[in-house]
All heavy atoms as a GROMACS GRO file, in nm:
protein
  617
    1MET      N    1  14.394  18.038  -0.650
    1MET     CA    2  14.479  18.114  -0.558
    1MET      C    3  14.608  18.037  -0.535
    1MET      O    4  14.607  17.920  -0.502
    1MET     CB    5  14.405  18.136  -0.428
    1MET     CG    6  14.473  18.226  -0.332
    1MET     SD    7  14.360  18.271  -0.204
    1MET     CE    8  14.475  18.298  -0.074
    2PRO      N    9  14.721  18.101  -0.553
    2PRO     CA   10  14.848  18.031  -0.536
    2PRO      C   11  14.877  17.991  -0.389
    2PRO      O   12  14.833  18.059  -0.297
    2PRO     CB   13  14.956  18.127  -0.584
    2PRO     CG   14  14.890  18.259  -0.577
    2PRO     CD   15  14.742  18.239  -0.595
    3THR      N   16  14.946  17.880  -0.373
    3THR     CA   17  14.979  17.835  -0.238
    3THR      C   18  15.108  17.903  -0.196
    3THR      O   19  15.202  17.912  -0.271
    3THR     CB   20  15.000  17.681  -0.241
    3THR    OG1   21  14.883  17.622  -0.290
    3THR    CG2   22  15.029  17.632  -0.100
    4VAL      N   23  15.107  17.950  -0.072
    4VAL     CA   24  15.227  18.020  -0.017
    4VAL      C   25  15.292  17.929   0.086
    4VAL      O   26  15.227  17.875   0.173
    4VAL     CB   27  15.181  18.151   0.047
    4VAL    CG1   28  15.302  18.222   0.114
    4VAL    CG2   29  15.116  18.243  -0.050
    5ASN      N   30  15.418  17.910   0.070
    5ASN     CA   31  15.496  17.830   0.164
    5ASN      C   32  15.536  17.916   0.282
    5ASN      O   33  15.637  17.991   0.276
    5ASN     CB   34  15.619  17.769   0.096
    5ASN     CG   35  15.692  17.668   0.181
    5ASN    OD1   36  15.676  17.669   0.304
    5ASN    ND2   37  15.772  17.588   0.117
    6LEU      N   38  15.460  17.905   0.392
    6LEU     CA   39  15.485  17.990   0.506
    6LEU      C   40  15.614  17.954   0.578
    6LEU      O   41  15.686  18.042   0.633
    6LEU     CB   42  15.367  17.983   0.603
    6LEU     CG   43  15.232  18.031   0.547
    6LEU    CD1   44  15.123  18.009   0.646
    6LEU    CD2   45  15.243  18.178   0.506
    7ASP      N   46  15.652  17.825   0.581
    7ASP     CA   47  15.776  17.785   0.640
    7ASP      C   48  15.896  17.846   0.569
    7ASP      O   49  15.994  17.888   0.632
    7ASP     CB   50  15.791  17.632   0.640
    7ASP     CG   51  15.691  17.566   0.732
    7ASP    OD1   52  15.653  17.629   0.834
    7ASP    OD2   53  15.650  17.451   0.700
    8LEU      N   54  15.888  17.854   0.435
    8LEU     CA   55  15.998  17.916   0.359
    8LEU      C   56  16.005  18.064   0.388
    8LEU      O   57  16.116  18.118   0.402
    8LEU     CB   58  15.975  17.889   0.207
    8LEU     CG   59  16.080  17.940   0.116
    8LEU    CD1   60  16.215  17.866   0.146
    8LEU    CD2   61  16.040  17.915  -0.029
    9GLN      N   62  15.891  18.131   0.406
    9GLN     CA   63  15.894  18.274   0.441
    9GLN      C   64  15.954  18.296   0.577
    9GLN      O   65  16.031  18.390   0.595
    9GLN     CB   66  15.752  18.330   0.434
    9GLN     CG   67  15.698  18.346   0.293
    9GLN     CD   68  15.568  18.420   0.292
    9GLN    OE1   69  15.505  18.447   0.395
    9GLN    NE2   70  15.519  18.453   0.171
   10LEU      N   71  15.918  18.206   0.673
   10LEU     CA   72  15.974  18.222   0.809
   10LEU      C   73  16.126  18.202   0.807
   10LEU      O   74  16.201  18.272   0.874
   10LEU     CB   75  15.912  18.122   0.903
   10LEU     CG   76  15.774  18.162   0.951
   10LEU    CD1   77  15.714  18.046   1.033
   10LEU    CD2   78  15.780  18.288   1.035
   11LYS      N   79  16.173  18.108   0.722
   11LYS     CA   80  16.318  18.083   0.711
   11LYS      C   81  16.389  18.208   0.652
   11LYS      O   82  16.491  18.249   0.703
   11LYS     CB   83  16.345  17.963   0.624
   11LYS     CG   84  16.490  17.929   0.609
   11LYS     CD   85  16.509  17.810   0.517
   11LYS     CE   86  16.657  17.780   0.497
   11LYS     NZ   87  16.682  17.673   0.403
   12PHE      N   88  16.326  18.264   0.550
   12PHE     CA   89  16.386  18.384   0.487
   12PHE      C   90  16.393  18.500   0.586
   12PHE      O   91  16.492  18.569   0.601
   12PHE     CB   92  16.303  18.426   0.365
   12PHE     CG   93  16.338  18.558   0.311
   12PHE    CD1   94  16.455  18.581   0.240
   12PHE    CD2   95  16.259  18.671   0.337
   12PHE    CE1   96  16.492  18.705   0.193
   12PHE    CE2   97  16.290  18.796   0.290
   12PHE     CZ   98  16.408  18.810   0.217
   13LEU      N   99  16.282  18.518   0.666
   13LEU     CA  100  16.278  18.627   0.760
   13LEU      C  101  16.381  18.604   0.876
   13LEU      O  102  16.438  18.701   0.925
   13LEU     CB  103  16.140  18.643   0.817
   13LEU     CG  104  16.036  18.702   0.718
   13LEU    CD1  105  15.895  18.694   0.775
   13LEU    CD2  106  16.074  18.846   0.686
   14ALA      N  107  16.402  18.480   0.913
   14ALA     CA  108  16.502  18.452   1.016
   14ALA      C  109  16.641  18.488   0.965
   14ALA      O  110  16.723  18.546   1.039
   14ALA     CB  111  16.495  18.304   1.055
   15GLU      N  112  16.671  18.457   0.839
   15GLU     CA  113  16.799  18.492   0.781
   15GLU      C  114  16.813  18.643   0.768
   15GLU      O  115  16.921  18.700   0.794
   15GLU     CB  116  16.813  18.426   0.645
   15GLU     CG  117  16.830  18.274   0.654
   15GLU     CD  118  16.839  18.206   0.519
   15GLU    OE1  119  16.839  18.277   0.414
   15GLU    OE2  120  16.843  18.082   0.516
   16LEU      N  121  16.705  18.706   0.729
   16LEU     CA  122  16.709  18.853   0.721
   16LEU      C  123  16.730  18.917   0.859
   16LEU      O  124  16.805  19.016   0.871
   16LEU     CB  125  16.580  18.904   0.657
   16LEU     CG  126  16.563  19.054   0.630
   16LEU    CD1  127  16.679  19.104   0.546
   16LEU    CD2  128  16.430  19.083   0.569
   17GLU      N  129  16.667  18.862   0.959
   17GLU     CA  130  16.684  18.914   1.094
   17GLU      C  131  16.829  18.897   1.141
   17GLU      O  132  16.887  18.990   1.201
   17GLU     CB  133  16.589  18.838   1.187
   17GLU     CG  134  16.585  18.897   1.328
   17GLU     CD  135  16.482  18.829   1.414
   17GLU    OE1  136  16.456  18.708   1.395
   17GLU    OE2  137  16.425  18.900   1.501
   18THR      N  138  16.891  18.785   1.106
   18THR     CA  139  17.033  18.765   1.140
   18THR      C  140  17.122  18.863   1.066
   18THR      O  141  17.215  18.923   1.126
   18THR     CB  142  17.075  18.621   1.102
   18THR    OG1  143  16.992  18.530   1.176
   18THR    CG2  144  17.221  18.596   1.138
   19ALA      N  145  17.094  18.887   0.938
   19ALA     CA  146  17.172  18.984   0.860
   19ALA      C  147  17.158  19.124   0.916
   19ALA      O  148  17.255  19.199   0.922
   19ALA     CB  149  17.128  18.980   0.714
   20LEU      N  150  17.037  19.160   0.959
   20LEU     CA  151  17.019  19.293   1.019
   20LEU      C  152  17.089  19.306   1.153
   20LEU      O  153  17.147  19.411   1.183
   20LEU     CB  154  16.868  19.323   1.039
   20LEU     CG  155  16.791  19.351   0.908
   20LEU    CD1  156  16.643  19.353   0.933
   20LEU    CD2  157  16.837  19.485   0.851
   21ALA      N  158  17.093  19.202   1.232
   21ALA     CA  159  17.164  19.206   1.358
   21ALA      C  160  17.317  19.222   1.330
   21ALA      O  161  17.385  19.299   1.402
   21ALA     CB  162  17.142  19.078   1.439
   22ASP      N  163  17.368  19.152   1.228
   22ASP     CA  164  17.505  19.168   1.191
   22ASP      C  165  17.534  19.313   1.143
   22ASP      O  166  17.636  19.371   1.175
   22ASP     CB  167  17.547  19.066   1.080
   22ASP     CG  168  17.545  18.924   1.129
   22ASP    OD1  169  17.546  18.905   1.251
   22ASP    OD2  170  17.545  18.834   1.042
   23ALA      N  171  17.442  19.366   1.066
   23ALA     CA  172  17.459  19.504   1.014
   23ALA      C  173  17.458  19.603   1.131
   23ALA      O  174  17.538  19.699   1.129
   23ALA     CB  175  17.348  19.535   0.912
   24LEU      N  176  17.370  19.581   1.227
   24LEU     CA  177  17.367  19.669   1.343
   24LEU      C  178  17.498  19.667   1.421
   24LEU      O  179  17.552  19.771   1.465
   24LEU     CB  180  17.254  19.631   1.436
   24LEU     CG  181  17.117  19.685   1.400
   24LEU    CD1  182  17.008  19.618   1.478
   24LEU    CD2  183  17.112  19.836   1.422
   25ALA      N  184  17.559  19.545   1.433
   25ALA     CA  185  17.686  19.536   1.500
   25ALA      C  186  17.798  19.601   1.419
   25ALA      O  187  17.887  19.671   1.471
   25ALA     CB  188  17.721  19.387   1.526
   26CYS      N  189  17.791  19.584   1.290
   26CYS     CA  190  17.895  19.638   1.199
   26CYS      C  191  17.891  19.793   1.196
   26CYS      O  192  17.995  19.858   1.193
   26CYS     CB  193  17.875  19.582   1.060
   26CYS     SG  194  17.996  19.637   0.938
   27TYR      N  195  17.772  19.847   1.195
   27TYR     CA  196  17.754  19.989   1.182
   27TYR      C  197  17.729  20.061   1.317
   27TYR      O  198  17.672  20.168   1.324
   27TYR     CB  199  17.642  20.025   1.086
   27TYR     CG  200  17.673  19.986   0.944
   27TYR    CD1  201  17.604  19.876   0.884
   27TYR    CD2  202  17.769  20.048   0.869
   27TYR    CE1  203  17.633  19.840   0.755
   27TYR    CE2  204  17.797  20.012   0.739
   27TYR     CZ  205  17.729  19.906   0.683
   27TYR     OH  206  17.757  19.869   0.555
   28ALA      N  207  17.769  19.999   1.425
   28ALA     CA  208  17.744  20.054   1.560
   28ALA      C  209  17.803  20.193   1.576
   28ALA      O  210  17.750  20.275   1.648
   28ALA     CB  211  17.795  19.959   1.667
   29GLY      N  212  17.915  20.220   1.514
   29GLY     CA  213  17.981  20.348   1.521
   29GLY      C  214  17.930  20.454   1.424
   29GLY      O  215  17.976  20.565   1.424
   30GLU      N  216  17.841  20.414   1.334
   30GLU     CA  217  17.789  20.507   1.235
   30GLU      C  218  17.688  20.606   1.294
   30GLU      O  219  17.662  20.601   1.410
   30GLU     CB  220  17.725  20.426   1.118
   30GLU     CG  221  17.820  20.340   1.046
   30GLU     CD  222  17.922  20.411   0.961
   30GLU    OE1  223  17.886  20.518   0.903
   30GLU    OE2  224  18.036  20.368   0.955
   31GLY      N  225  17.633  20.685   1.209
   31GLY     CA  226  17.536  20.786   1.252
   31GLY      C  227  17.408  20.726   1.307
   31GLY      O  228  17.371  20.611   1.280
   32ALA      N  229  17.342  20.804   1.386
   32ALA     CA  230  17.216  20.757   1.452
   32ALA      C  231  17.109  20.732   1.347
   32ALA      O  232  17.022  20.642   1.367
   32ALA     CB  233  17.169  20.863   1.548
   33GLU      N  234  17.109  20.803   1.236
   33GLU     CA  235  17.006  20.784   1.133
   33GLU      C  236  17.012  20.644   1.069
   33GLU      O  237  16.914  20.575   1.053
   33GLU     CB  238  17.022  20.888   1.025
   33GLU     CG  239  16.910  20.885   0.922
   33GLU     CD  240  16.923  20.997   0.821
   33GLU    OE1  241  16.969  21.107   0.856
   33GLU    OE2  242  16.887  20.973   0.704
   34LYS      N  243  17.138  20.600   1.040
   34LYS     CA  244  17.158  20.470   0.984
   34LYS      C  245  17.117  20.361   1.084
   34LYS      O  246  17.051  20.261   1.043
   34LYS     CB  247  17.299  20.449   0.941
   34LYS     CG  248  17.327  20.312   0.874
   34LYS     CD  249  17.466  20.299   0.827
   34LYS     CE  250  17.479  20.380   0.698
   34LYS     NZ  251  17.521  20.313   0.582
   35LEU      N  252  17.152  20.376   1.209
   35LEU     CA  253  17.118  20.277   1.309
   35LEU      C  254  16.965  20.272   1.334
   35LEU      O  255  16.906  20.165   1.346
   35LEU     CB  256  17.184  20.309   1.441
   35LEU     CG  257  17.338  20.290   1.442
   35LEU    CD1  258  17.396  20.332   1.577
   35LEU    CD2  259  17.374  20.144   1.413
   36ALA      N  260  16.902  20.390   1.329
   36ALA     CA  261  16.755  20.396   1.344
   36ALA      C  262  16.686  20.324   1.230
   36ALA      O  263  16.587  20.249   1.253
   36ALA     CB  264  16.708  20.540   1.354
   37GLU      N  265  16.738  20.337   1.111
   37GLU     CA  266  16.678  20.272   0.995
   37GLU      C  267  16.694  20.120   1.009
   37GLU      O  268  16.600  20.044   0.983
   37GLU     CB  269  16.745  20.321   0.864
   37GLU     CG  270  16.680  20.267   0.742
   37GLU     CD  271  16.740  20.326   0.616
   37GLU    OE1  272  16.812  20.428   0.622
   37GLU    OE2  273  16.714  20.270   0.506
   38LEU      N  274  16.811  20.076   1.048
   38LEU     CA  275  16.834  19.929   1.064
   38LEU      C  276  16.746  19.874   1.178
   38LEU      O  277  16.692  19.765   1.162
   38LEU     CB  278  16.981  19.904   1.095
   38LEU     CG  279  17.077  19.920   0.975
   38LEU    CD1  280  17.221  19.910   1.024
   38LEU    CD2  281  17.050  19.816   0.869
   39GLN      N  282  16.730  19.949   1.286
   39GLN     CA  283  16.645  19.905   1.395
   39GLN      C  284  16.496  19.897   1.352
   39GLN      O  285  16.427  19.806   1.388
   39GLN     CB  286  16.660  19.995   1.515
   39GLN     CG  287  16.794  19.979   1.584
   39GLN     CD  288  16.823  20.086   1.684
   39GLN    OE1  289  16.761  20.193   1.684
   39GLN    NE2  290  16.924  20.066   1.769
   40TYR      N  291  16.457  19.995   1.271
   40TYR     CA  292  16.322  19.993   1.215
   40TYR      C  293  16.299  19.870   1.129
   40TYR      O  294  16.196  19.801   1.142
   40TYR     CB  295  16.295  20.119   1.136
   40TYR     CG  296  16.164  20.115   1.058
   40TYR    CD1  297  16.041  20.133   1.123
   40TYR    CD2  298  16.165  20.091   0.923
   40TYR    CE1  299  15.926  20.124   1.051
   40TYR    CE2  300  16.046  20.084   0.849
   40TYR     CZ  301  15.927  20.102   0.917
   40TYR     OH  302  15.810  20.095   0.846
   41MET      N  303  16.394  19.840   1.042
   41MET     CA  304  16.384  19.722   0.958
   41MET      C  305  16.380  19.594   1.043
   41MET      O  306  16.305  19.502   1.014
   41MET     CB  307  16.502  19.716   0.861
   41MET     CG  308  16.499  19.825   0.758
   41MET     SD  309  16.651  19.844   0.662
   41MET     CE  310  16.651  19.688   0.575
   42GLN      N  311  16.456  19.590   1.150
   42GLN     CA  312  16.457  19.473   1.238
   42GLN      C  313  16.320  19.459   1.305
   42GLN      O  314  16.269  19.344   1.315
   42GLN     CB  315  16.565  19.489   1.341
   42GLN     CG  316  16.601  19.361   1.415
   42GLN     CD  317  16.722  19.380   1.505
   42GLN    OE1  318  16.738  19.484   1.566
   42GLN    NE2  319  16.809  19.283   1.507
   43ARG      N  320  16.259  19.564   1.349
   43ARG     CA  321  16.126  19.558   1.408
   43ARG      C  322  16.021  19.508   1.307
   43ARG      O  323  15.935  19.429   1.344
   43ARG     CB  324  16.087  19.692   1.468
   43ARG     CG  325  16.155  19.729   1.597
   43ARG     CD  326  16.092  19.850   1.663
   43ARG     NE  327  16.086  19.968   1.576
   43ARG     CZ  328  16.181  20.061   1.560
   43ARG    NH1  329  16.296  20.047   1.629
   43ARG    NH2  330  16.164  20.162   1.482
   44GLU      N  331  16.035  19.557   1.184
   44GLU     CA  332  15.937  19.515   1.085
   44GLU      C  333  15.953  19.364   1.047
   44GLU      O  334  15.857  19.294   1.027
   44GLU     CB  335  15.957  19.598   0.956
   44GLU     CG  336  15.906  19.738   0.970
   44GLU     CD  337  15.758  19.743   1.000
   44GLU    OE1  338  15.677  19.684   0.926
   44GLU    OE2  339  15.716  19.807   1.101
   45VAL      N  340  16.078  19.316   1.051
   45VAL     CA  341  16.099  19.172   1.026
   45VAL      C  342  16.039  19.092   1.142
   45VAL      O  343  15.974  18.986   1.116
   45VAL     CB  344  16.250  19.142   1.010
   45VAL    CG1  345  16.276  18.993   1.019
   45VAL    CG2  346  16.303  19.196   0.878
   46GLN      N  347  16.055  19.138   1.264
   46GLN     CA  348  15.997  19.071   1.378
   46GLN      C  349  15.844  19.065   1.370
   46GLN      O  350  15.778  18.969   1.400
   46GLN     CB  351  16.045  19.129   1.508
   46GLN     CG  352  16.192  19.107   1.536
   46GLN     CD  353  16.245  19.191   1.650
   46GLN    OE1  354  16.181  19.282   1.698
   46GLN    NE2  355  16.370  19.162   1.689
   47ARG      N  356  15.784  19.178   1.324
   47ARG     CA  357  15.640  19.187   1.311
   47ARG      C  358  15.594  19.091   1.204
   47ARG      O  359  15.496  19.021   1.219
   47ARG     CB  360  15.597  19.330   1.277
   47ARG     CG  361  15.450  19.351   1.271
   47ARG     CD  362  15.414  19.489   1.228
   47ARG     NE  363  15.454  19.520   1.093
   47ARG     CZ  364  15.386  19.482   0.984
   47ARG    NH1  365  15.278  19.408   0.997
   47ARG    NH2  366  15.429  19.511   0.863
   48ALA      N  367  15.666  19.086   1.092
   48ALA     CA  368  15.629  18.995   0.983
   48ALA      C  369  15.635  18.850   1.024
   48ALA      O  370  15.553  18.770   0.991
   48ALA     CB  371  15.718  19.019   0.861
   49LYS      N  372  15.738  18.819   1.107
   49LYS     CA  373  15.751  18.681   1.157
   49LYS      C  374  15.635  18.641   1.244
   49LYS      O  375  15.579  18.530   1.235
   49LYS     CB  376  15.882  18.663   1.236
   49LYS     CG  377  16.003  18.650   1.147
   49LYS     CD  378  16.132  18.646   1.225
   49LYS     CE  379  16.142  18.529   1.321
   49LYS     NZ  380  16.269  18.519   1.388
   50ARG      N  381  15.586  18.739   1.327
   50ARG     CA  382  15.470  18.713   1.416
   50ARG      C  383  15.347  18.686   1.330
   50ARG      O  384  15.267  18.593   1.356
   50ARG     CB  385  15.449  18.825   1.510
   50ARG     CG  386  15.543  18.826   1.628
   50ARG     CD  387  15.495  18.924   1.736
   50ARG     NE  388  15.472  19.059   1.687
   50ARG     CZ  389  15.567  19.156   1.680
   50ARG    NH1  390  15.690  19.128   1.724
   50ARG    NH2  391  15.538  19.273   1.636
   51VAL      N  392  15.325  18.772   1.230
   51VAL     CA  393  15.212  18.758   1.143
   51VAL      C  394  15.205  18.627   1.069
   51VAL      O  395  15.108  18.556   1.066
   51VAL     CB  396  15.204  18.875   1.040
   51VAL    CG1  397  15.098  18.853   0.935
   51VAL    CG2  398  15.175  19.007   1.114
   52ILE      N  399  15.323  18.586   1.017
   52ILE     CA  400  15.328  18.462   0.943
   52ILE      C  401  15.314  18.342   1.031
   52ILE      O  402  15.250  18.243   1.000
   52ILE     CB  403  15.460  18.455   0.860
   52ILE    CG1  404  15.453  18.559   0.746
   52ILE    CG2  405  15.482  18.317   0.801
   52ILE    CD1  406  15.582  18.574   0.671
   53ALA      N  407  15.372  18.350   1.152
   53ALA     CA  408  15.360  18.241   1.248
   53ALA      C  409  15.209  18.222   1.288
   53ALA      O  410  15.162  18.109   1.298
   53ALA     CB  411  15.439  18.265   1.372
   54LEU      N  412  15.139  18.333   1.311
   54LEU     CA  413  14.995  18.325   1.342
   54LEU      C  414  14.918  18.266   1.228
   54LEU      O  415  14.829  18.185   1.243
   54LEU     CB  416  14.942  18.460   1.380
   54LEU     CG  417  14.983  18.513   1.514
   54LEU    CD1  418  14.934  18.658   1.531
   54LEU    CD2  419  14.919  18.428   1.625
   55ARG      N  420  14.952  18.306   1.104
   55ARG     CA  421  14.886  18.254   0.986
   55ARG      C  422  14.912  18.104   0.969
   55ARG      O  423  14.822  18.030   0.935
   55ARG     CB  424  14.931  18.330   0.863
   55ARG     CG  425  14.848  18.302   0.741
   55ARG     CD  426  14.890  18.388   0.624
   55ARG     NE  427  14.862  18.526   0.656
   55ARG     CZ  428  14.910  18.632   0.586
   55ARG    NH1  429  14.990  18.607   0.484
   55ARG    NH2  430  14.876  18.753   0.620
   56ALA      N  431  15.035  18.061   0.999
   56ALA     CA  432  15.067  17.920   0.989
   56ALA      C  433  14.989  17.839   1.089
   56ALA      O  434  14.951  17.724   1.064
   56ALA     CB  435  15.218  17.901   1.006
   57GLU      N  436  14.971  17.892   1.209
   57GLU     CA  437  14.897  17.821   1.312
   57GLU      C  438  14.748  17.806   1.276
   57GLU      O  439  14.690  17.705   1.302
   57GLU     CB  440  14.908  17.894   1.446
   57GLU     CG  441  15.040  17.884   1.516
   57GLU     CD  442  15.048  17.965   1.642
   57GLU    OE1  443  14.946  18.025   1.681
   57GLU    OE2  444  15.158  17.971   1.699
   58SER      N  445  14.693  17.909   1.219
   58SER     CA  446  14.550  17.911   1.188
   58SER      C  447  14.516  17.844   1.057
   58SER      O  448  14.401  17.816   1.026
   58SER     CB  449  14.493  18.053   1.187
   58SER     OG  450  14.553  18.126   1.078
   59GLU      N  451  14.619  17.821   0.974
   59GLU     CA  452  14.594  17.760   0.842
   59GLU      C  453  14.554  17.617   0.858
   59GLU      O  454  14.616  17.538   0.927
   59GLU     CB  455  14.722  17.769   0.759
   59GLU     CG  456  14.702  17.725   0.616
   59GLU     CD  457  14.831  17.743   0.537
   59GLU    OE1  458  14.915  17.653   0.540
   59GLU    OE2  459  14.849  17.849   0.477
   60GLU      N  460  14.443  17.582   0.792
   60GLU     CA  461  14.395  17.443   0.799
   60GLU      C  462  14.485  17.354   0.711
   60GLU      O  463  14.511  17.389   0.598
   60GLU     CB  464  14.250  17.438   0.754
   60GLU     CG  465  14.188  17.302   0.769
   60GLU     CD  466  14.040  17.303   0.733
   60GLU    OE1  467  13.972  17.401   0.768
   60GLU    OE2  468  13.997  17.206   0.668
   61LYS      N  469  14.524  17.248   0.766
   61LYS     CA  470  14.606  17.153   0.691
   61LYS      C  471  14.521  17.078   0.593
   61LYS      O  472  14.410  17.037   0.623
   61LYS     CB  473  14.674  17.053   0.786
   61LYS     CG  474  14.759  17.117   0.891
   61LYS     CD  475  14.874  17.191   0.830
   61LYS     CE  476  14.959  17.259   0.939
   61LYS     NZ  477  15.045  17.358   0.892
   62PRO      N  478  14.572  17.059   0.473
   62PRO     CA  479  14.491  16.987   0.372
   62PRO      C  480  14.466  16.841   0.415
   62PRO      O  481  14.553  16.779   0.472
   62PRO     CB  482  14.574  16.998   0.244
   62PRO     CG  483  14.710  17.028   0.287
   62PRO     CD  484  14.700  17.098   0.423
   63ARG      N  485  14.346  16.794   0.383
   63ARG     CA  486  14.311  16.656   0.414
   63ARG      C  487  14.302  16.584   0.282
   63ARG      O  488  14.264  16.639   0.177
   63ARG     CB  489  14.181  16.648   0.488
   63ARG     CG  490  14.187  16.710   0.621
   63ARG     CD  491  14.058  16.692   0.693
   63ARG     NE  492  14.059  16.762   0.818
   63ARG     CZ  493  13.973  16.854   0.854
   63ARG    NH1  494  13.874  16.883   0.777
   63ARG    NH2  495  13.981  16.911   0.973
   64ARG      N  496  14.332  16.455   0.283
   64ARG     CA  497  14.321  16.375   0.161
   64ARG      C  498  14.172  16.343   0.138
   64ARG      O  499  14.102  16.304   0.230
   64ARG     CB  500  14.398  16.248   0.174
   64ARG     CG  501  14.546  16.272   0.168
   64ARG     CD  502  14.619  16.141   0.155
   64ARG     NE  503  14.760  16.170   0.139
   64ARG     CZ  504  14.848  16.081   0.100
   64ARG    NH1  505  14.810  15.962   0.077
   64ARG    NH2  506  14.971  16.117   0.088
   65ARG      N  507  14.136  16.360   0.016
   65ARG     CA  508  13.999  16.327  -0.024
   65ARG      C  509  14.006  16.230  -0.139
   65ARG      O  510  14.088  16.250  -0.234
   65ARG     CB  511  13.922  16.452  -0.065
   65ARG     CG  512  13.902  16.548   0.048
   65ARG     CD  513  13.814  16.658   0.007
   65ARG     NE  514  13.727  16.688   0.117
   65ARG     CZ  515  13.622  16.762   0.109
   65ARG    NH1  516  13.587  16.818  -0.005
   65ARG    NH2  517  13.549  16.783   0.216
   66TYR      N  518  13.926  16.130  -0.135
   66TYR     CA  519  13.924  16.032  -0.241
   66TYR      C  520  13.788  16.042  -0.308
   66TYR      O  521  13.689  15.980  -0.271
   66TYR     CB  522  13.942  15.893  -0.180
   66TYR     CG  523  14.077  15.877  -0.112
   66TYR    CD1  524  14.090  15.882   0.021
   66TYR    CD2  525  14.194  15.859  -0.193
   66TYR    CE1  526  14.217  15.873   0.080
   66TYR    CE2  527  14.318  15.849  -0.137
   66TYR     CZ  528  14.326  15.853   0.002
   66TYR     OH  529  14.450  15.845   0.062
   67ASN      N  530  13.780  16.124  -0.412
   67ASN     CA  531  13.656  16.151  -0.482
   67ASN      C  532  13.625  16.042  -0.584
   67ASN      O  533  13.512  16.010  -0.608
   67ASN     CB  534  13.658  16.288  -0.549
   67ASN     CG  535  13.660  16.400  -0.447
   67ASN    OD1  536  13.610  16.386  -0.340
   67ASN    ND2  537  13.720  16.510  -0.485
   68ALA      N  538  13.727  15.984  -0.643
   68ALA     CA  539  13.706  15.881  -0.745
   68ALA      C  540  13.659  15.755  -0.679
   68ALA      O  541  13.713  15.715  -0.576
   68ALA     CB  542  13.833  15.858  -0.823
   69PRO      N  543  13.556  15.685  -0.736
   69PRO     CA  544  13.501  15.563  -0.673
   69PRO      C  545  13.607  15.456  -0.650
   69PRO      O  546  13.603  15.389  -0.548
   69PRO     CB  547  13.397  15.517  -0.773
   69PRO     CG  548  13.363  15.636  -0.857
   69PRO     CD  549  13.485  15.726  -0.855
   70GLU      N  550  13.705  15.440  -0.738
   70GLU     CA  551  13.801  15.332  -0.721
   70GLU      C  552  13.891  15.362  -0.601
   70GLU      O  553  13.933  15.275  -0.529
   70GLU     CB  554  13.887  15.313  -0.845
   70GLU     CG  555  13.965  15.431  -0.896
   70GLU     CD  556  13.888  15.520  -0.993
   70GLU    OE1  557  13.768  15.498  -1.013
   70GLU    OE2  558  13.947  15.610  -1.044
   71PHE      N  559  13.916  15.488  -0.572
   71PHE     CA  560  13.995  15.523  -0.454
   71PHE      C  561  13.910  15.504  -0.328
   71PHE      O  562  13.963  15.462  -0.222
   71PHE     CB  563  14.045  15.666  -0.460
   71PHE     CG  564  14.153  15.685  -0.566
   71PHE    CD1  565  14.142  15.785  -0.661
   71PHE    CD2  566  14.267  15.604  -0.565
   71PHE    CE1  567  14.239  15.806  -0.756
   71PHE    CE2  568  14.363  15.622  -0.663
   71PHE     CZ  569  14.348  15.721  -0.757
   72GLN      N  570  13.785  15.535  -0.332
   72GLN     CA  571  13.699  15.518  -0.217
   72GLN      C  572  13.688  15.368  -0.180
   72GLN      O  573  13.690  15.333  -0.063
   72GLN     CB  574  13.558  15.576  -0.241
   72GLN     CG  575  13.559  15.726  -0.247
   72GLN     CD  576  13.424  15.779  -0.281
   72GLN    OE1  577  13.331  15.703  -0.317
   72GLN    NE2  578  13.410  15.910  -0.274
   73GLU      N  579  13.680  15.285  -0.278
   73GLU     CA  580  13.669  15.145  -0.255
   73GLU      C  581  13.795  15.090  -0.183
   73GLU      O  582  13.787  15.015  -0.095
   73GLU     CB  583  13.649  15.070  -0.384
   73GLU     CG  584  13.615  14.922  -0.373
   73GLU     CD  585  13.583  14.864  -0.503
   73GLU    OE1  586  13.499  14.918  -0.579
   73GLU    OE2  587  13.640  14.757  -0.536
   74VAL      N  588  13.907  15.135  -0.233
   74VAL     CA  589  14.036  15.094  -0.172
   74VAL      C  590  14.049  15.150  -0.032
   74VAL      O  591  14.092  15.078   0.062
   74VAL     CB  592  14.155  15.139  -0.257
   74VAL    CG1  593  14.287  15.117  -0.189
   74VAL    CG2  594  14.154  15.075  -0.394
   75ALA      N  595  14.005  15.271  -0.011
   75ALA     CA  596  14.020  15.333   0.121
   75ALA      C  597  13.929  15.267   0.224
   75ALA      O  598  13.962  15.260   0.343
   75ALA     CB  599  13.985  15.481   0.111
   76TYR      N  600  13.818  15.210   0.186
   76TYR     CA  601  13.724  15.152   0.279
   76TYR      C  602  13.728  15.003   0.290
   76TYR      O  603  13.667  14.941   0.373
   76TYR     CB  604  13.579  15.192   0.245
   76TYR     CG  605  13.557  15.339   0.265
   76TYR    CD1  606  13.578  15.431   0.165
   76TYR    CD2  607  13.512  15.388   0.388
   76TYR    CE1  608  13.560  15.564   0.186
   76TYR    CE2  609  13.488  15.523   0.406
   76TYR     CZ  610  13.515  15.608   0.308
   76TYR     OH  611  13.496  15.743   0.326
   77SER      N  612  13.804  14.938   0.201
   77SER     CA  613  13.809  14.792   0.204
   77SER      C  614  13.906  14.733   0.301
   77SER      O  615  13.977  14.802   0.366
   77SER     CB  616  13.834  14.733   0.065
   77SER     OG  617  13.950  14.784   0.016
   0.00000   0.00000   0.00000
């Protein structure tokens, strides 16, 4: 199973959220449909950030294991 870099995903989502906020400010005078779509996208980005943050908190951090006997000897001596 491939490893997913959750910190990188959070960084991307933060940048996307900033871009959507800029787009909302830029298109403030546009039609309600365009604004509604941008607001929907912004809510989905916020939801994705929450999901990834929860996943990052619950993810077990890898521990070092020394399976080879020569490493175990060094680790315990």
